[in-house]
FIKOLDREN-282825 format. One line per 2 residues: number of its first residue (from 1); their letters; for each residue x, y, z of N, C-alpha, C, O. Coordinates in nm, 4 decimals, m for minus. Example, Ala and Ser with C-alpha at 12.3 -4.5 7.8 and 13.67 -1.06 7.14 Angstrom:
// residues 2
1 = AS = 1.3190 m0.5690 0.7800 1.2300 m0.4500 0.7800 1.3200 m0.3300 0.7800 1.4236 m0.3319 0.8465 | 1.2850 m0.2250 0.7080 1.3670 m0.1060 0.7140 1.2900 0.0030 0.7870 1.3409 0.1138 0.8039 $
***
This chain:
// residues 169
1 = MA = m1.5433 m1.1054 m2.5329 m1.4021 m1.0726 m2.5185 m1.3803 m0.9209 m2.5185 m1.2903 m0.8709 m2.4511 | m1.4629 m0.8482 m2.5943 m1.4454 m0.7035 m2.6027 m1.4809 m0.6356 m2.4711 m1.4167 m0.5377 m2.4332 $
3 = KP = m1.5838 m0.6869 m2.3996 m1.6241 m0.6249 m2.2740 m1.5142 m0.6353 m2.1678 m1.4828 m0.5348 m2.1042 | m1.4547 m0.7532 m2.1464 m1.3473 m0.7581 m2.0459 m1.2292 m0.6690 m2.0826 m1.1692 m0.6065 m1.9951 $
5 = LA = m1.1957 m0.6627 m2.2101 m1.0853 m0.5772 m2.2537 m1.1192 m0.4305 m2.2306 m1.0343 m0.3530 m2.1865 | m1.2425 m0.3926 m2.2603 m1.2854 m0.2542 m2.2379 m1.2830 m0.2214 m2.0892 m1.2408 m0.1124 m2.0505 $
7 = RA = m1.3283 m0.3155 m2.0047 m1.3244 m0.2937 m1.8601 m1.1809 m0.2819 m1.8101 m1.1501 m0.1985 m1.7250 | m1.0939 m0.3663 m1.8640 m0.9526 m0.3599 m1.8241 m0.8919 m0.2259 m1.8639 m0.8171 m0.1660 m1.7866 $
9 = RR = m0.9238 m0.1789 m1.9836 m0.8728 m0.0483 m2.0279 m0.9233 0.0645 m1.9390 m0.8479 0.1557 m1.9050 | m1.0515 0.0585 m1.9013 m1.1070 0.1608 m1.8122 m1.0387 0.1567 m1.6762 m1.0057 0.2609 m1.6196 $
11 = AV = m1.0176 0.0367 m1.6239 m0.9527 0.0232 m1.4930 m0.8104 0.0772 m1.4980 m0.7674 0.1485 m1.4073 | m0.7380 0.0437 m1.6030 m0.6010 0.0925 m1.6167 m0.6014 0.2440 m1.6346 m0.5151 0.3128 m1.5800 $
13 = AE = m0.6974 0.2967 m1.7102 m0.7069 0.4424 m1.7282 m0.7356 0.5117 m1.5951 m0.6829 0.6197 m1.5686 | m0.8190 0.4496 m1.5115 m0.8475 0.5076 m1.3800 m0.7227 0.5094 m1.2927 m0.6953 0.6081 m1.2245 $
15 = VH = m0.6468 0.3996 m1.2951 m0.5216 0.3949 m1.2192 m0.4255 0.5001 m1.2730 m0.3592 0.5697 m1.1961 | m0.4184 0.5113 m1.4037 m0.3320 0.6106 m1.4676 m0.3698 0.7512 m1.4205 m0.2829 0.8316 m1.3869 $
17 = DE = m0.5001 0.7798 m1.4183 m0.5470 0.9113 m1.3724 m0.5123 0.9343 m1.2256 m0.4735 1.0448 m1.1875 | m0.5259 0.8309 m1.1435 m0.4925 0.8430 m1.0009 m0.3438 0.8717 m0.9819 m0.3062 0.9540 m0.8984 $
19 = VR = m0.2595 0.8037 m1.0593 m0.1148 0.8266 m1.0493 m0.0816 0.9683 m1.0939 m0.0015 1.0369 m1.0304 | m0.1429 1.0117 m1.2025 m0.1209 1.1496 m1.2481 m0.1640 1.2495 m1.1415 m0.0964 1.3497 m1.1183 $
21 = EA = m0.2773 1.2217 m1.0766 m0.3256 1.3100 m0.9705 m0.2292 1.3092 m0.8520 m0.2002 1.4138 m0.7938 | m0.1800 1.1903 m0.8167 m0.0872 1.1798 m0.7031 0.0411 1.2568 m0.7295 0.0967 1.3191 m0.6390 $
23 = LG = 0.0876 1.2526 m0.8523 0.2106 1.3229 m0.8871 0.1838 1.4671 m0.9296 0.2767 1.5458 m0.9485 | 0.0575 1.5002 m0.9443 0.0190 1.6338 m0.9906 0.0293 1.7383 m0.8815 0.1060 1.7238 m0.7864 $
25 = KK = m0.0486 1.8432 m0.8965 m0.0342 1.9627 m0.8127 m0.1151 1.9595 m0.6825 m0.1009 2.0503 m0.6006 | m0.1988 1.8585 m0.6611 m0.2824 1.8564 m0.5413 m0.1981 1.8536 m0.4133 m0.2331 1.9177 m0.3142 $
27 = HT = m0.0884 1.7800 m0.4159 0.0018 1.7705 m0.3014 0.1406 1.8160 m0.3441 0.1786 1.8015 m0.4603 | 0.2148 1.8704 m0.2510 0.3523 1.9105 m0.2812 0.4380 1.7857 m0.2981 0.3997 1.6782 m0.2520 $
29 = PK = 0.5537 1.7983 m0.3638 0.6422 1.6823 m0.3748 0.6798 1.6248 m0.2379 0.6940 1.5034 m0.2231 | 0.6957 1.7112 m0.1394 0.7276 1.6620 m0.0043 0.6115 1.5822 0.0537 0.6338 1.4808 0.1198 $
31 = QV = 0.4890 1.6257 0.0304 0.3733 1.5516 0.0807 0.3594 1.4160 0.0120 0.3278 1.3162 0.0770 | 0.3827 1.4121 m0.1190 0.3770 1.2857 m0.1928 0.4844 1.1911 m0.1396 0.4579 1.0739 m0.1130 $
33 = AY = 0.6056 1.2438 m0.1247 0.7167 1.1615 m0.0772 0.6942 1.1152 0.0665 0.7198 0.9996 0.0998 | 0.6463 1.2057 0.1510 0.6196 1.1704 0.2902 0.5112 1.0621 0.2978 0.5236 0.9670 0.3750 $
35 = SF = 0.4066 1.0766 0.2189 0.2976 0.9793 0.2190 0.3472 0.8414 0.1780 0.3151 0.7414 0.2422 | 0.4257 0.8366 0.0706 0.4781 0.7086 0.0239 0.5738 0.6486 0.1268 0.5675 0.5290 0.1555 $
37 = AL = 0.6619 0.7311 0.1819 0.7590 0.6828 0.2809 0.6886 0.6320 0.4067 0.7281 0.5299 0.4628 | 0.5856 0.7021 0.4507 0.5091 0.6568 0.5667 0.4450 0.5215 0.5383 0.4462 0.4324 0.6232 $
39 = GV = 0.3897 0.5068 0.4198 0.3308 0.3791 0.3803 0.4336 0.2680 0.3780 0.4056 0.1568 0.4228 | 0.5526 0.2965 0.3263 0.6591 0.1965 0.3239 0.6983 0.1575 0.4664 0.7178 0.0395 0.4955 $
41 = FI = 0.7099 0.2569 0.5553 0.7460 0.2275 0.6943 0.6430 0.1347 0.7584 0.6791 0.0339 0.8193 | 0.5162 0.1684 0.7447 0.4107 0.0867 0.8047 0.4080 m0.0522 0.7416 0.3945 m0.1523 0.8120 $
43 = TA = 0.4208 m0.0584 0.6102 0.4155 m0.1859 0.5402 0.5358 m0.2741 0.5739 0.5241 m0.3966 0.5745 | 0.6508 m0.2135 0.6019 0.7709 m0.2907 0.6339 0.7615 m0.3573 0.7707 0.8259 m0.4595 0.7946 $
45 = LP = 0.6824 m0.3008 0.8598 0.6706 m0.3563 0.9948 0.5800 m0.4790 0.9948 0.4908 m0.4897 0.9106 | 0.6015 m0.5709 1.0873 0.5146 m0.6896 1.0955 0.3823 m0.6545 1.1650 0.3635 m0.6849 1.2829 $
47 = TL = 0.2927 m0.5916 1.0926 0.1680 m0.5422 1.1506 0.0557 m0.6457 1.1497 m0.0515 m0.6217 1.2052 | 0.0799 m0.7590 1.0878 m0.0199 m0.8665 1.0815 m0.1540 m0.8201 1.0233 m0.2606 m0.8575 1.0721 $
49 = GT = m0.1463 m0.7395 0.9200 m0.2668 m0.6938 0.8514 m0.3273 m0.5652 0.9049 m0.4149 m0.5076 0.8403 | m0.2835 m0.5189 1.0201 m0.3396 m0.3962 1.0749 m0.2828 m0.2723 1.0060 m0.3339 m0.1619 1.0251 $
51 = GV = m0.1777 m0.2897 0.9263 m0.1196 m0.1776 0.8531 m0.2196 m0.1142 0.7579 m0.2240 0.0081 0.7444 | m0.3006 m0.1972 0.6915 m0.4006 m0.1448 0.5981 m0.5050 m0.0639 0.6752 m0.5494 0.0409 0.6284 $
53 = LA = m0.5435 m0.1117 0.7914 m0.6364 m0.0355 0.8756 m0.5734 0.0987 0.9137 m0.6409 0.2016 0.9120 | m0.4457 0.0978 0.9477 m0.3747 0.2225 0.9801 m0.3755 0.3172 0.8604 m0.3895 0.4383 0.8775 $
55 = FF = m0.3605 0.2627 0.7386 m0.3653 0.3456 0.6173 m0.4983 0.4200 0.6078 m0.5006 0.5402 0.5811 | m0.6083 0.3491 0.6294 m0.7400 0.4114 0.6191 m0.7577 0.5199 0.7247 m0.8127 0.6263 0.6961 $
57 = VI = m0.7113 0.4931 0.8466 m0.7229 0.5921 0.9540 m0.6398 0.7154 0.9206 m0.6875 0.8280 0.9343 | m0.5155 0.6947 0.8766 m0.4266 0.8066 0.8418 m0.4847 0.8868 0.7251 m0.4868 1.0098 0.7285 $
59 = AY = m0.5315 0.8163 0.6222 m0.5883 0.8847 0.5056 m0.7120 0.9658 0.5443 m0.7357 1.0727 0.4882 | m0.7893 0.9169 0.6377 m0.9092 0.9872 0.6820 m0.8744 1.1095 0.7671 m0.9364 1.2149 0.7532 $
61 = LF = m0.7754 1.0949 0.8547 m0.7441 1.2008 0.9510 m0.6617 1.3156 0.8947 m0.6747 1.4289 0.9412 | m0.5769 1.2886 0.7953 m0.4820 1.3887 0.7493 m0.5040 1.4217 0.6017 m0.4812 1.3383 0.5141 $
63 = ES = m0.5484 1.5437 0.5760 m0.5743 1.5871 0.4395 m0.4447 1.6039 0.3594 m0.4457 1.5941 0.2367 | m0.3347 1.6288 0.4282 m0.2075 1.6495 0.3585 m0.1482 1.5194 0.3051 m0.0502 1.5224 0.2306 $
65 = IS = m0.2056 1.4068 0.3416 m0.1565 1.2770 0.2943 m0.2063 1.2521 0.1528 m0.3244 1.2697 0.1232 | m0.1151 1.2110 0.0663 m0.1530 1.1670 m0.0676 m0.1964 1.0211 m0.0564 m0.1135 0.9321 m0.0375 $
67 = KV = m0.3251 0.9978 m0.0680 m0.3796 0.8637 m0.0487 m0.3218 0.7637 m0.1483 m0.2896 0.6507 m0.1117 | m0.3089 0.8049 m0.2732 m0.2535 0.7155 m0.3755 m0.1100 0.6786 m0.3407 m0.0714 0.5623 m0.3526 $
69 = SL = m0.0316 0.7749 m0.2986 0.1077 0.7477 m0.2620 0.1162 0.6569 m0.1401 0.1995 0.5665 m0.1354 | 0.0310 0.6806 m0.0425 0.0293 0.5984 0.0785 m0.0014 0.4531 0.0436 0.0710 0.3625 0.0850 $
71 = FA = m0.1078 0.4308 m0.0319 m0.1485 0.2950 m0.0653 m0.0572 0.2294 m0.1695 m0.0530 0.1067 m0.1785 | 0.0153 0.3087 m0.2477 0.1086 0.2527 m0.3469 0.2228 0.1776 m0.2803 0.2856 0.0926 m0.3434 $
73 = SV = 0.2502 0.2071 m0.1558 0.3590 0.1392 m0.0853 0.3350 m0.0103 m0.0730 0.4300 m0.0876 m0.0606 | 0.2096 m0.0513 m0.0764 0.1776 m0.1935 m0.0672 0.2324 m0.2680 m0.1889 0.2661 m0.3861 m0.1800 $
75 = IV = 0.2411 m0.1991 m0.3018 0.2955 m0.2612 m0.4225 0.4433 m0.2941 m0.4026 0.4910 m0.3980 m0.4481 | 0.5147 m0.2059 m0.3351 0.6586 m0.2248 m0.3141 0.6859 m0.3363 m0.2140 0.7672 m0.4249 m0.2399 $
77 = LN = 0.6193 m0.3318 m0.1023 0.6395 m0.4327 0.0017 0.5161 m0.5216 0.0115 0.4465 m0.5227 0.1130 | 0.4908 m0.5950 m0.0944 0.3753 m0.6838 m0.0994 0.4020 m0.8098 m0.0161 0.5155 m0.8318 0.0263 $
79 = PV = 0.3007 m0.8919 0.0079 0.3190 m1.0100 0.0933 0.4294 m1.1055 0.0479 0.4932 m1.1692 0.1318 | 0.4528 m1.1166 m0.0810 0.5593 m1.2053 m0.1295 0.6965 m1.1516 m0.0889 0.7819 m1.2281 m0.0439 $
81 = VK = 0.7180 m1.0227 m0.1042 0.8461 m0.9598 m0.0717 0.8706 m0.9583 0.0789 0.9851 m0.9652 0.1237 | 0.7633 m0.9493 0.1563 0.7789 m0.9369 0.3017 0.8487 m1.0572 0.3639 0.9160 m1.0419 0.4659 $
83 = WG = 0.8352 m1.1753 0.3066 0.9052 m1.2910 0.3631 1.0559 m1.2723 0.3555 1.1281 m1.3092 0.4481 | 1.1033 m1.2156 0.2463 1.2460 m1.1831 0.2349 1.2871 m1.0762 0.3347 1.3968 m1.0800 0.3904 $
85 = VY = 1.1966 m0.9803 0.3566 1.2236 m0.8746 0.4553 1.2351 m0.9363 0.5945 1.3237 m0.8990 0.6714 | 1.1468 m1.0297 0.6273 1.1519 m1.0921 0.7598 1.2809 m1.1713 0.7792 1.3421 m1.1657 0.8858 $
87 = GT = 1.3216 m1.2445 0.6769 1.4472 m1.3194 0.6867 1.5661 m1.2265 0.7052 1.6541 m1.2521 0.7875 | 1.5680 m1.1183 0.6279 1.6758 m1.0199 0.6399 1.6692 m0.9495 0.7756 1.7726 m0.9204 0.8357 $
89 = SF = 1.5488 m0.9223 0.8234 1.5316 m0.8595 0.9547 1.5916 m0.9468 1.0644 1.6604 m0.8969 1.1534 | 1.5656 m1.0758 1.0579 1.6201 m1.1671 1.1585 1.7728 m1.1690 1.1515 1.8402 m1.1706 1.2545 $
91 = WV = 1.8267 m1.1688 1.0297 1.9724 m1.1684 1.0130 2.0326 m1.0402 1.0715 2.1326 m1.0455 1.1431 | 1.9714 m0.9245 1.0409 2.0200 m0.7966 1.0933 2.0103 m0.7951 1.2457 2.1052 m0.7570 1.3142 $
93 = GS = 1.8955 m0.8367 1.2981 1.8774 m0.8414 1.4430 1.9767 m0.9341 1.5107 2.0268 m0.9033 1.6188 | 2.0056 m1.0477 1.4479 2.1034 m1.1419 1.5029 2.2442 m1.0851 1.4958 2.3273 m1.1134 1.5821 $
95 = SI = 2.2711 m1.0057 1.3940 2.4026 m0.9409 1.3831 2.4233 m0.8401 1.4953 2.5357 m0.8198 1.5412 | 2.3161 m0.7777 1.5391 2.3252 m0.6760 1.6440 2.3184 m0.7387 1.7836 2.3999 m0.7075 1.8704 $
97 = LG = 2.2208 m0.8271 1.8043 2.1986 m0.8846 1.9369 2.2688 m1.0177 1.9594 2.2691 m1.0700 2.0708 | 2.3276 m1.0720 1.8553 2.3940 m1.2015 1.8660 2.3010 m1.3132 1.8203 2.1788 m1.2983 1.8220 $
99 = PV = 2.3598 m1.4247 1.7798 2.2784 m1.5357 1.7277 2.1974 m1.6045 1.8377 2.2293 m1.5962 1.9563 | 2.0926 m1.6720 1.7943 2.0117 m1.7528 1.8845 2.0529 m1.8977 1.8618 2.0452 m1.9492 1.7502 $
101 = EG = 2.0962 m1.9617 1.9680 2.1443 m2.1003 1.9595 2.0358 m2.1916 1.9024 1.9261 m2.2011 1.9573 | 2.0675 m2.2579 1.7926 1.9783 m2.3568 1.7324 1.8664 m2.2998 1.6468 1.7863 m2.3768 1.5936 $
103 = AT = 1.8575 m2.1690 1.6312 1.7505 m2.1088 1.5508 1.7825 m2.1207 1.4021 1.8974 m2.1045 1.3609 | 1.6818 m2.1487 1.3238 1.6951 m2.1556 1.1784 1.5999 m2.0537 1.1163 1.5098 m2.0042 1.1840 $
105 = PA = 1.6189 m2.0218 0.9885 1.5262 m1.9283 0.9234 1.3803 m1.9730 0.9318 1.2902 m1.8891 0.9319 | 1.3562 m2.1021 0.9387 1.2193 m2.1528 0.9484 1.1548 m2.1169 1.0822 1.0323 m2.1180 1.0943 $
107 = DV = 1.2363 m2.0854 1.1820 1.1851 m2.0511 1.3152 1.1399 m1.9058 1.3254 1.0810 m1.8669 1.4263 | 1.1662 m1.8255 1.2235 1.1385 m1.6819 1.2308 0.9893 m1.6551 1.2128 0.9340 m1.6726 1.1042 $
109 = SL = 0.9261 m1.6127 1.3206 0.7861 m1.5699 1.3186 0.7585 m1.4939 1.4469 0.8373 m1.4986 1.5414 | 0.6473 m1.4245 1.4495 0.6118 m1.3486 1.5698 0.5639 m1.4389 1.6833 0.5493 m1.3933 1.7967 $
111 = SA = 0.5394 m1.5670 1.6534 0.4969 m1.6599 1.7578 0.6131 m1.7448 1.8093 0.5929 m1.8380 1.8871 | 0.7347 m1.7119 1.7655 0.8532 m1.7866 1.8067 0.8961 m1.7455 1.9480 0.8315 m1.6638 2.0136 $
113 = AP = 1.0050 m1.8039 1.9912 1.0605 m1.7727 2.1232 1.0953 m1.6242 2.1320 1.1255 m1.5620 2.0301 | 1.0915 m1.5666 2.2521 1.1195 m1.4230 2.2689 1.2545 m1.3795 2.2109 1.2658 m1.2680 2.1600 $
115 = DI = 1.3565 m1.4649 2.2175 1.4872 m1.4287 2.1605 1.4788 m1.4093 2.0096 1.5424 m1.3197 1.9542 | 1.4015 m1.4922 1.9448 1.3861 m1.4829 1.7989 1.3025 m1.3602 1.7636 1.3369 m1.2858 1.6717 $
117 = VA = 1.1935 m1.3391 1.8357 1.1063 m1.2242 1.8102 1.1822 m1.0931 1.8309 1.1656 m0.9991 1.7533 | 1.2650 m1.0864 1.9344 1.3428 m0.9643 1.9611 1.4340 m0.9330 1.8440 1.4426 m0.8177 1.8016 $
119 = RL = 1.5018 m1.0330 1.7913 1.5921 m1.0116 1.6778 1.5153 m0.9734 1.5518 1.5588 m0.8884 1.4742 | 1.4012 m1.0374 1.5333 1.3169 m1.0052 1.4185 1.2702 m0.8596 1.4257 1.2772 m0.7879 1.3259 $
121 = LV = 1.2234 m0.8158 1.5408 1.1712 m0.6796 1.5541 1.2808 m0.5742 1.5453 1.2617 m0.4711 1.4808 | 1.3948 m0.5978 1.6086 1.5057 m0.5011 1.6004 1.5500 m0.4856 1.4551 1.5638 m0.3741 1.4050 $
123 = GN = 1.5717 m0.5975 1.3888 1.6124 m0.5927 1.2480 1.5059 m0.5304 1.1604 1.5370 m0.4556 1.0677 | 1.3795 m0.5610 1.1895 1.2695 m0.5097 1.1089 1.2560 m0.3592 1.1211 1.2345 m0.2910 1.0209 $
125 = VL = 1.2681 m0.3064 1.2410 1.2585 m0.1612 1.2601 1.3748 m0.0910 1.1884 1.3551 0.0124 1.1246 | 1.4944 m0.1469 1.1990 1.6092 m0.0857 1.1294 1.5903 m0.0883 0.9784 1.6164 0.0116 0.9114 $
127 = LA = 1.5454 m0.2011 0.9238 1.5195 m0.2081 0.7799 1.4083 m0.1120 0.7398 1.4168 m0.0478 0.6352 | 1.3045 m0.1015 0.8218 1.1943 m0.0105 0.7904 1.2431 0.1335 0.7826 1.1982 0.2094 0.6968 $
129 = VV = 1.3343 0.1717 0.8711 1.3891 0.3080 0.8688 1.4685 0.3301 0.7397 1.4551 0.4343 0.6755 | 1.5504 0.2329 0.7023 1.6298 0.2441 0.5786 1.5362 0.2495 0.4572 1.5525 0.3349 0.3701 $
131 = FT = 1.4389 0.1591 0.4515 1.3442 0.1584 0.3398 1.2692 0.2910 0.3303 1.2440 0.3412 0.2207 | 1.2337 0.3472 0.4459 1.1597 0.4728 0.4500 1.2420 0.5869 0.3916 1.1908 0.6681 0.3146 $
133 = AV = 1.3687 0.5926 0.4282 1.4560 0.6980 0.3749 1.4704 0.6852 0.2234 1.4613 0.7844 0.1511 | 1.4926 0.5635 0.1762 1.5075 0.5401 0.0317 1.3759 0.5731 m0.0400 1.3766 0.6337 m0.1471 $
135 = AY = 1.2641 0.5331 0.0192 1.1331 0.5593 m0.0416 1.1059 0.7089 m0.0514 1.0543 0.7564 m0.1526 | 1.1404 0.7833 0.0537 1.1175 0.9274 0.0526 1.1965 0.9928 m0.0605 1.1414 1.0695 m0.1395 $
137 = VG = 1.3251 0.9622 m0.0676 1.4102 1.0225 m0.1705 1.3606 0.9841 m0.3097 1.3511 1.0694 m0.3980 | 1.3291 0.8559 m0.3296 1.2819 0.8106 m0.4604 1.1512 0.8763 m0.5010 1.1377 0.9225 m0.6143 $
139 = AY = 1.0548 0.8809 m0.4099 0.9247 0.9403 m0.4414 0.9372 1.0908 m0.4643 0.8713 1.1464 m0.5522 | 1.0203 1.1553 m0.3863 1.0400 1.2996 m0.4031 1.1001 1.3285 m0.5408 1.0514 1.4153 m0.6134 $
141 = RL = 1.2046 1.2563 m0.5758 1.2695 1.2789 m0.7066 1.1750 1.2479 m0.8221 1.1709 1.3212 m0.9209 | 1.0990 1.1389 m0.8096 1.0038 1.1034 m0.9146 0.8995 1.2130 m0.9326 0.8669 1.2498 m1.0455 $
143 = TV = 0.8472 1.2651 m0.8224 0.7450 1.3700 m0.8286 0.8013 1.4983 m0.8886 0.7376 1.5600 m0.9740 | 0.9189 1.5384 m0.8450 0.9805 1.6605 m0.8980 1.0096 1.6453 m1.0468 0.9844 1.7372 m1.1248 $
145 = EY = 1.0621 1.5308 m1.0860 1.0931 1.5085 m1.2281 0.9648 1.5056 m1.3110 0.9596 1.5610 m1.4209 | 0.8626 1.4414 m1.2581 0.7339 1.4365 m1.3280 0.6822 1.5780 m1.3524 0.6376 1.6104 m1.4625 $
147 = RR = 0.6882 1.6605 m1.2511 0.6387 1.7982 m1.2648 0.7294 1.8816 m1.3541 0.6820 1.9688 m1.4270 | 0.8585 1.8554 m1.3488 0.9511 1.9279 m1.4353 0.9173 1.9021 m1.5816 0.9259 1.9918 m1.6654 $
149 = RQ = 0.8797 1.7810 m1.6103 0.8434 1.7466 m1.7477 0.6987 1.7820 m1.7790 0.6479 1.7498 m1.8864 | 0.6328 1.8482 m1.6851 0.4950 1.8953 m1.7006 0.3993 1.7812 m1.7329 0.3151 1.7919 m1.8221 $
151 = GD = 0.4138 1.6734 m1.6594 0.3189 1.5638 m1.6739 0.3593 1.4558 m1.7707 0.2929 1.3523 m1.7761 | 0.4638 1.4742 m1.8470 0.5063 1.3700 m1.9402 0.6116 1.2848 m1.8717 0.7251 1.3289 m1.8534 $
153 = IG = 0.5749 1.1626 m1.8337 0.6706 1.0777 m1.7642 0.7464 0.9862 m1.8597 0.8015 0.8838 m1.8194 | 0.7481 1.0247 m1.9854 0.8356 0.9617 m2.0828 0.8067 0.8154 m2.1105 0.6957 0.7796 m2.1498 $
155 = LL = 0.9064 0.7313 m2.0901 0.9009 0.5908 m2.1279 0.7808 0.5203 m2.0657 0.7125 0.4438 m2.1338 | 0.7545 0.5442 m1.9398 0.6428 0.4789 m1.8724 0.5103 0.5158 m1.9389 0.4272 0.4288 m1.9652 $
157 = ER = 0.4911 0.6424 m1.9654 0.3665 0.6869 m2.0263 0.3552 0.6368 m2.1713 0.2470 0.5958 m2.2133 | 0.4637 0.6394 m2.2471 0.4588 0.5889 m2.3849 0.4282 0.4405 m2.3871 0.3533 0.3940 m2.4730 $
159 = SY = 0.4851 0.3654 m2.2938 0.4573 0.2217 m2.2860 0.3106 0.1972 m2.2552 0.2476 0.1092 m2.3138 | 0.2572 0.2755 m2.1628 0.1153 0.2644 m2.1285 0.0294 0.2876 m2.2520 m0.0632 0.2111 m2.2791 $
161 = ER = 0.0603 0.3942 m2.3273 m0.0191 0.4286 m2.4440 m0.0086 0.3216 m2.5524 m0.1065 0.2947 m2.6221 | 0.1095 0.2602 m2.5676 0.1229 0.1521 m2.6654 0.0389 0.0314 m2.6254 m0.0222 m0.0325 m2.7111 $
163 = LF = 0.0352 0.0004 m2.4986 m0.0395 m0.1175 m2.4520 m0.1896 m0.0952 m2.4496 m0.2658 m0.1829 m2.4903 | m0.2337 0.0222 m2.4021 m0.3749 0.0423 m2.3748 m0.4391 0.1547 m2.4537 m0.5590 0.1791 m2.4403 $
165 = GH = m0.3616 0.2231 m2.5355 m0.4159 0.3360 m2.6077 m0.4124 0.4608 m2.5215 m0.3746 0.4548 m2.4045 | m0.4510 0.5717 m2.5775 m0.4516 0.6979 m2.5040 m0.5639 0.6932 m2.3997 m0.6742 0.6493 m2.4323 $
167 = PE = m0.5395 0.7371 m2.2747 m0.6409 0.7269 m2.1687 m0.7739 0.7920 m2.2001 m0.8764 0.7497 m2.1468 | m0.7757 0.8911 m2.2829 m0.9010 0.9600 m2.3137 m0.9848 0.8857 m2.4181 m1.0976 0.9261 m2.4465 $
169 = E = m0.9315 0.7786 m2.4749 m1.0062 0.7052 m2.5789 m1.1188 0.6246 m2.5188 m1.1918 0.5570 m2.5912 $
***
């Protein structure tokens, strides 16, 4: 029992260190925010799994990208949440392009009729743009506040330390 707990603590400490590095001085707040927002944009689109491949290519090609911030976007728009995004995308697309006669939420997929796919994609791109703007502002503010406090992220960090102990232990 002690070995799995020790491994879990090490894994959490590594994630903690990565988050500190992502919010630290290696990248500017704009780069951190841009990286996270780009990840949210890609993740919001119906990429059918190719989004992760795009992440690796982008992370490899651009040194200014904060890799941790880019990949953290998957946490926000994970596969469970994406189904809600697709339903909302279809609703938004139908609001703009008009309803599809006889279509139900169960019909929403990329293999559906062209009228349904068009509404899904229009709505999805619009939602992705909105999510991207919100993600940029949120990540930028979080990074600036983190740096203003000189690395002490307050409640989140204290909660981490209560659960797992100090990372250096």
